[in-house]
C-alpha positions as CSV (number, residue, x, y, z in Angstrom):
1,M,-19.5,119.9,-119.0
2,T,-23.7,120.7,-119.4
3,T,-25.7,119.9,-122.2
4,D,-29.6,120.0,-122.9
5,L,-30.7,117.6,-124.7
6,N,-32.8,118.4,-127.4
7,K,-33.7,116.9,-130.3
8,Q,-31.4,119.4,-132.8
9,D,-28.2,118.1,-130.4
10,L,-28.4,114.9,-130.2
11,T,-25.1,113.7,-132.2
12,P,-23.1,111.0,-131.8
13,D,-20.1,113.3,-130.0
14,V,-22.6,114.8,-127.9
15,I,-24.3,111.4,-126.5
16,K,-20.4,110.1,-125.8
17,G,-20.0,113.6,-124.1
18,V,-23.2,113.2,-121.8
19,M,-22.0,109.1,-120.8
20,A,-18.6,110.6,-120.0
21,D,-20.0,113.0,-117.4
22,I,-22.3,110.5,-115.9
23,K,-19.5,107.9,-115.6
24,K,-17.2,110.9,-113.9
25,T,-19.8,111.5,-111.3
26,F,-20.5,108.1,-110.4
27,N,-16.9,106.7,-110.6
28,D,-16.3,110.1,-107.7
29,Q,-19.2,109.3,-105.8
30,S,-18.2,105.6,-105.6
31,A,-14.6,106.2,-104.3
32,E,-16.2,109.3,-101.9
33,Q,-18.5,106.0,-100.6
34,S,-15.4,103.8,-100.7
35,A,-13.2,106.0,-98.7
36,D,-16.2,106.4,-96.2
37,F,-16.6,102.9,-95.7
38,K,-12.8,101.9,-95.4
39,K,-12.9,104.8,-92.6
40,L,-16.0,103.2,-91.0
41,E,-14.6,99.8,-91.3
42,A,-11.1,101.1,-89.4
43,T,-12.9,102.8,-86.9
44,M,-15.5,99.6,-86.3
45,A,-12.6,97.4,-85.9
46,G,-10.7,99.7,-83.3
47,I,-14.1,99.6,-81.4
48,E,-13.9,95.9,-81.5
49,G,-10.3,95.5,-80.7
50,K,-11.3,97.6,-77.5
51,N,-14.6,96.0,-76.6
52,A,-12.5,92.3,-77.1
53,D,-9.8,93.8,-74.4
54,L,-12.5,94.8,-72.2
55,V,-14.1,91.6,-72.5
56,K,-11.4,89.9,-71.7
57,T,-10.4,92.5,-68.4
58,I,-14.1,91.7,-67.5
59,E,-13.7,87.9,-67.6
60,A,-10.2,88.3,-65.8
61,E,-12.0,89.9,-63.2
62,K,-14.4,87.4,-62.9
63,T,-12.0,84.4,-62.6
64,A,-9.7,86.3,-59.9
65,N,-12.8,87.3,-58.0
66,A,-13.9,83.7,-57.5
67,E,-10.6,82.6,-56.8
68,L,-11.1,85.4,-54.2
69,K,-14.4,84.4,-52.8
70,E,-13.0,80.9,-52.6
71,L,-9.8,81.5,-51.1
72,V,-11.8,83.9,-48.1
73,E,-14.3,80.9,-47.6
74,K,-11.5,78.4,-47.2
75,Q,-9.6,80.9,-45.1
76,M,-12.7,81.8,-42.9
77,K,-13.5,78.2,-42.8
78,S,-9.8,77.0,-41.3
79,M,-9.9,80.0,-39.0
80,E,-13.5,79.1,-37.9
81,R,-11.8,75.2,-37.4
82,V,-9.4,76.1,-35.1
83,A,-11.4,78.6,-32.8
84,S,-14.0,76.2,-32.4
85,R,-11.9,72.8,-31.6
86,P,-12.4,71.4,-28.4
87,N,-8.9,70.7,-27.8
88,A,-7.8,74.0,-29.0
89,D,-5.5,75.6,-27.2
90,E,-7.7,78.7,-25.6
91,N,-4.4,81.0,-26.8
92,E,-5.2,79.4,-30.2
93,K,-8.4,80.0,-30.1
94,V,-8.2,83.6,-28.9
95,Q,-5.3,84.2,-31.8
96,A,-7.7,82.3,-34.4
97,K,-10.9,84.9,-33.5
98,S,-8.6,88.0,-34.0
99,D,-7.2,86.6,-37.3
100,M,-11.0,86.3,-38.1
101,K,-11.7,90.2,-37.1
102,L,-8.3,91.0,-39.5
103,F,-8.8,89.3,-42.2
104,E,-12.7,89.8,-42.6
105,K,-11.8,93.7,-42.3
106,F,-8.9,93.5,-44.9
107,V,-11.4,91.7,-47.2
108,T,-14.1,94.3,-46.7
109,K,-12.3,97.4,-46.2
110,G,-8.8,97.0,-47.9
111,M,-5.3,98.1,-46.5
112,E,-6.7,101.6,-45.7
113,S,-8.7,100.3,-42.7
114,F,-5.1,99.8,-41.1
115,R,-3.4,103.0,-41.4
116,G,-1.8,103.7,-38.2
117,A,-2.1,100.0,-36.9
118,T,0.3,98.4,-34.8
119,D,3.1,96.3,-35.9
120,E,1.2,93.0,-34.4
121,L,-1.6,94.2,-37.4
122,E,0.3,94.6,-39.7
123,K,2.4,91.6,-39.0
124,K,-0.7,89.6,-40.6
125,F,-0.5,90.4,-43.9
126,M,2.6,89.6,-46.7
127,N,5.5,91.0,-46.0
128,T,9.2,90.9,-46.8
129,Y,9.9,90.5,-42.9
130,T,8.9,86.8,-42.8
131,D,9.7,84.0,-45.3
132,E,5.9,82.6,-45.0
133,D,4.4,86.0,-45.4
134,G,5.7,86.6,-48.8
135,G,9.5,87.4,-47.9
136,V,10.4,84.4,-50.0
137,L,8.9,86.6,-53.0
138,A,11.4,89.4,-52.7
139,P,14.8,87.4,-52.9
140,N,18.1,89.1,-52.3
141,E,20.3,90.9,-55.1
142,Y,23.4,88.9,-55.0
143,V,26.6,91.1,-56.4
144,R,29.1,88.6,-58.2
145,E,32.2,90.2,-56.6
146,I,34.4,89.1,-53.5
147,L,35.5,91.8,-51.2
148,K,38.8,91.0,-49.9
149,D,40.6,93.5,-47.2
150,V,44.3,95.2,-48.1
151,T,47.2,92.3,-47.6
152,E,50.1,94.4,-46.6
153,I,53.1,92.5,-48.3
154,S,56.8,93.6,-47.5
155,N,58.1,93.2,-50.7
156,L,61.9,93.2,-50.4
157,R,62.3,91.2,-53.6
158,A,62.3,94.9,-55.4
159,V,65.4,95.7,-53.7
160,A,66.9,92.7,-52.8
161,R,69.1,90.0,-55.3
162,T,67.6,87.3,-56.4
163,R,69.0,84.2,-57.8
164,T,67.3,80.5,-59.2
165,A,68.8,78.0,-56.7
166,G,68.9,74.6,-58.7
167,A,69.7,72.3,-55.3
168,G,68.5,72.7,-51.5
169,R,70.5,75.9,-50.4
170,M,72.6,78.1,-52.2
171,E,76.3,79.1,-51.2
172,I,77.7,82.3,-52.1
173,P,81.8,83.2,-51.6
174,V,82.3,86.2,-49.8
175,R,85.8,87.8,-49.2
176,S,85.7,88.6,-45.6
177,S,89.6,90.8,-45.1
178,L,91.5,92.5,-47.9
179,V,95.0,91.2,-48.8
180,T,97.1,93.4,-46.4
181,V,99.9,95.6,-48.2
182,N,102.4,97.7,-46.3
183,W,104.8,100.7,-47.0
184,E,109.0,98.9,-47.4
185,G,112.1,101.2,-47.7
186,E,114.5,100.4,-49.9
187,Y,116.0,96.6,-50.0
188,E,113.3,95.3,-47.6
189,E,111.3,92.1,-47.9
190,A,107.8,92.2,-48.9
191,Q,105.4,91.1,-46.2
192,D,103.0,87.7,-46.7
193,S,99.6,88.6,-46.9
194,N,96.3,87.4,-48.9
195,S,92.6,87.8,-49.2
196,Q,90.5,85.7,-47.0
197,Y,87.1,83.8,-48.3
198,Q,84.1,82.1,-46.8
199,L,80.8,80.9,-47.8
200,R,77.4,82.7,-47.3
201,K,75.0,80.2,-46.8
202,V,71.4,80.5,-48.2
203,P,69.2,77.6,-47.2
204,L,66.2,77.3,-49.4
205,N,62.9,76.5,-47.1
206,K,59.6,74.6,-47.9
207,I,56.3,76.8,-47.5
208,M,53.2,74.9,-48.3
209,V,49.6,74.5,-47.6
210,N,46.8,72.1,-48.7
211,V,43.2,73.1,-49.9
212,P,40.6,70.9,-49.5
213,I,37.0,71.7,-51.7
214,T,34.0,69.9,-52.7
215,I,33.1,68.5,-55.9
216,E,29.7,71.0,-55.6
217,E,31.4,74.1,-54.5
218,L,34.0,73.6,-57.7
219,Q,30.9,72.9,-59.8
220,D,28.1,75.1,-57.9
221,A,29.7,78.2,-57.0
222,A,29.0,81.7,-58.7
223,F,32.6,82.2,-59.4
224,D,35.6,79.8,-60.9
225,M,37.0,78.6,-57.4
226,E,40.0,77.4,-58.5
227,S,40.9,80.5,-60.2
228,E,40.0,82.2,-56.4
229,I,42.2,79.7,-54.9
230,N,45.1,80.2,-57.2
231,M,44.9,83.9,-56.7
232,D,44.9,83.6,-52.8
233,I,47.2,81.1,-52.5
234,A,50.2,83.9,-54.5
235,E,49.0,86.6,-52.4
236,A,49.1,84.7,-48.9
237,F,52.7,83.2,-50.1
238,A,53.5,86.9,-51.0
239,Q,52.9,88.1,-47.4
240,K,54.4,84.9,-45.6
241,E,57.5,85.2,-47.4
242,G,58.0,89.1,-47.4
243,A,57.5,89.0,-43.5
244,A,60.3,86.3,-43.4
245,F,62.7,88.1,-45.2
246,I,62.3,91.1,-42.5
247,N,62.1,89.2,-39.6
248,G,61.8,85.2,-40.0
249,D,64.4,83.9,-37.5
250,G,66.4,81.5,-39.9
251,V,64.1,78.3,-38.6
252,K,62.5,76.5,-41.3
253,K,62.3,80.2,-42.7
254,P,64.5,82.7,-44.0
255,E,67.0,84.8,-42.1
256,G,65.3,88.5,-41.7
257,I,67.0,91.8,-41.8
258,L,66.0,92.2,-38.0
259,S,67.2,89.2,-36.7
260,S,70.7,89.1,-38.8
261,S,73.1,89.2,-35.7
262,D,75.7,90.7,-38.5
263,I,74.3,94.1,-38.7
264,S,74.9,96.5,-36.7
265,E,72.4,99.1,-35.0
266,I,72.5,102.8,-34.4
267,N,71.2,103.9,-31.3
268,T,68.7,106.8,-31.4
269,E,70.0,108.1,-28.0
270,D,66.1,109.3,-27.3
271,A,63.9,107.4,-25.3
272,D,61.2,109.3,-26.7
273,G,61.4,107.9,-30.6
274,I,63.0,108.5,-33.4
275,T,65.4,111.6,-34.0
276,M,65.9,114.0,-36.8
277,D,70.0,113.7,-36.1
278,S,69.1,109.9,-35.7
279,I,68.3,109.3,-38.9
280,I,71.0,111.5,-40.8
281,K,73.5,109.4,-38.5
282,I,72.3,106.2,-39.7
283,A,73.2,107.5,-43.4
284,G,76.7,108.3,-42.5
285,E,77.4,104.6,-41.3
286,V,76.7,103.0,-44.7
287,K,80.0,103.6,-46.4
288,A,80.3,105.7,-50.1
289,G,79.7,103.2,-52.9
290,Y,76.6,101.7,-52.2
291,N,73.0,102.6,-53.3
292,P,71.1,102.7,-49.8
293,L,68.0,104.0,-49.3
294,Y,65.4,103.5,-45.9
295,L,63.0,100.8,-45.2
296,M,60.2,101.4,-42.7
297,N,56.4,100.8,-42.2
298,R,54.0,103.4,-42.8
299,K,53.3,104.3,-39.1
300,T,57.2,105.4,-39.3
301,I,57.1,106.9,-42.6
302,A,54.0,109.2,-41.0
303,Y,56.2,109.9,-37.8
304,V,59.1,110.8,-39.9
305,Q,57.2,113.2,-42.1
306,Q,56.4,115.0,-39.3
307,L,59.9,116.0,-38.2
308,K,62.0,118.8,-39.0
309,E,65.0,121.4,-37.7
310,S,64.3,123.0,-34.8
311,T,65.9,126.6,-36.1
312,S,64.7,126.9,-39.6
313,G,61.8,125.0,-39.6
314,R,62.8,123.0,-42.4
315,Y,61.2,119.5,-42.8
316,L,63.6,116.4,-43.7
317,W,61.0,114.8,-45.5
318,Q,61.1,115.9,-48.8
319,A,58.5,115.8,-51.9
320,G,59.3,114.3,-55.0
321,N,58.0,115.1,-58.5
322,I,57.0,111.3,-59.0
323,A,55.3,112.4,-62.8
324,A,59.0,113.2,-63.6
325,G,60.3,110.0,-62.0
326,V,61.6,111.6,-58.7
327,P,60.2,110.0,-55.6
328,N,59.6,111.1,-52.3
329,Q,63.1,111.8,-50.2
330,L,64.2,111.6,-46.5
331,N,67.4,113.0,-46.3
332,G,67.6,113.2,-49.4
333,Y,67.3,109.3,-50.0
334,S,64.7,107.6,-51.2
335,Y,62.3,105.6,-48.8
336,L,60.4,102.4,-49.1
337,E,57.3,101.5,-47.3
338,M,57.6,97.6,-45.7
339,P,54.6,96.7,-43.6
340,D,56.4,94.3,-41.8
341,M,59.5,96.5,-40.2
342,E,58.3,97.7,-36.6
343,D,56.7,100.6,-35.4
344,V,58.9,102.9,-33.3
345,A,58.7,101.7,-29.9
346,V,61.2,101.5,-27.2
347,N,64.2,98.9,-27.6
348,A,62.6,98.6,-31.6
349,N,64.3,98.8,-34.9
350,P,61.6,101.0,-36.9
351,I,64.2,102.0,-39.7
352,A,66.8,100.0,-41.9
353,F,68.9,102.0,-44.2
354,G,71.0,100.3,-46.7
355,D,71.9,98.9,-50.1
356,F,69.6,95.3,-50.2
357,R,70.7,94.4,-53.4
358,Q,74.1,94.0,-52.2
359,G,73.2,93.0,-48.8
360,Y,70.1,90.6,-48.9
361,L,69.6,87.0,-50.9
362,I,66.6,85.3,-51.9
363,G,66.8,82.5,-53.4
364,D,63.6,80.7,-55.4
365,G,64.2,76.8,-56.1
366,A,61.7,75.6,-59.0
367,E,58.4,77.3,-59.4
368,L,55.4,77.1,-57.6
369,T,54.4,73.2,-57.2
370,V,50.6,72.8,-57.5
371,I,49.2,69.2,-57.3
372,R,45.1,68.7,-58.1
373,D,44.1,65.4,-56.1
374,P,40.8,64.4,-56.9
375,Y,41.3,60.7,-55.9
376,T,42.4,60.8,-52.2
377,L,39.1,62.3,-50.9
378,K,36.9,61.0,-53.3
379,K,34.5,59.0,-51.3
380,R,33.6,62.3,-49.1
381,G,33.7,64.0,-52.9
382,M,36.2,66.0,-52.4
383,V,39.8,67.8,-54.1
384,E,42.9,68.6,-52.6
385,F,44.8,71.4,-53.8
386,T,48.5,71.0,-52.2
387,F,50.5,74.4,-53.5
388,M,53.8,74.3,-52.3
389,R,57.3,76.9,-52.8
390,R,60.9,76.6,-51.8
391,V,62.3,79.8,-51.2
392,G,65.4,81.2,-49.1
393,G,66.5,84.3,-48.0
394,G,69.8,86.0,-46.0
395,V,72.0,88.5,-45.3
396,V,75.4,88.0,-47.3
397,K,76.8,91.5,-46.7
398,P,76.2,93.1,-43.2
399,E,78.1,95.9,-43.7
400,A,75.8,97.2,-46.5
401,I,72.9,97.4,-44.3
402,K,71.9,99.2,-40.7
403,L,69.6,99.5,-38.5
404,L,68.8,102.4,-36.6
405,K,67.8,101.2,-32.9
406,C,65.3,103.5,-30.7
407,A,66.6,103.5,-26.8
408,T,66.3,101.5,-24.5
409,T,64.8,103.5,-21.0
């Protein structure tokens, strides 16, 4: 709004308009100046912040330089004392003088001066090879996991009969012979006969171990040591009993399949090892009515997987369909790996064939007993864990199992 202030125009309305224009112009200029001032203020604040950081950095460098200077002086004086000490060994003096030169070179020229230096020179400075030169500042990474080798276990429990026993041994009645019947003519008398029975005895044997451990190990170890001990014991017990079920001699342990004098053997008649014909032959020795399968270790499995007919080239081993529930088969029968079965060798029994659910009985006593004893060795600060279990095993129906025996030379 523009108005010429002539006398004839000075009415109240004109004066109010002029005053409004002046006020608006002043406000606009004030706002613009205020915004400019705020920008300037923010810029100055930023500069001050950077300046404060710079001052702090400079002061920190001054402190570091002063400390470094002090350290260098102390180190040089220490080396000088060794080099000038009257009773110092000559080798110590030579070493101290060498260290002084190297240290001075490092302080004045930095690590670049040691490019291509020998290992002997580099050892004078901080490194991770020795603890005192800085190795303690680079700790090793500790992996919270215990690596364990695979423990091979003969899990005969998967195919044998298992019973719980409440006494020191199990006794199971077995019919040893069937009643004899005869053909008789008219008016002829029947012959007397009856079935015969006997008791098969399977004693329970004790398997146990004592594990002492310090209280410090229980409390400070990075692992739950009590849990680790329990898991290791369960694994060790399973391995021990599995081996006994296969080849135990019956002395303070179960009678194994390979040790039973009642199980008959089928000879391979081949001094070179197992033949396809012998594997087929042993299958014919078990009576119909049983549900048999082969037992062998992994080496023998690999051995028989290579056997095939000489004419057709057909493999005796047959791949199954695991997804459909059909296992791999050997000669039309399933097989199970038992690590404690013998390898293919002269006079060995590498394969067992039979119905182990009817032929072999495993007896379990009470559940695993664990005794935690913090008292006996308390003066030594130790706790003892004693683990105990009673288990038995033995052949109860020999005709259900056959062994394949490699030929003798």
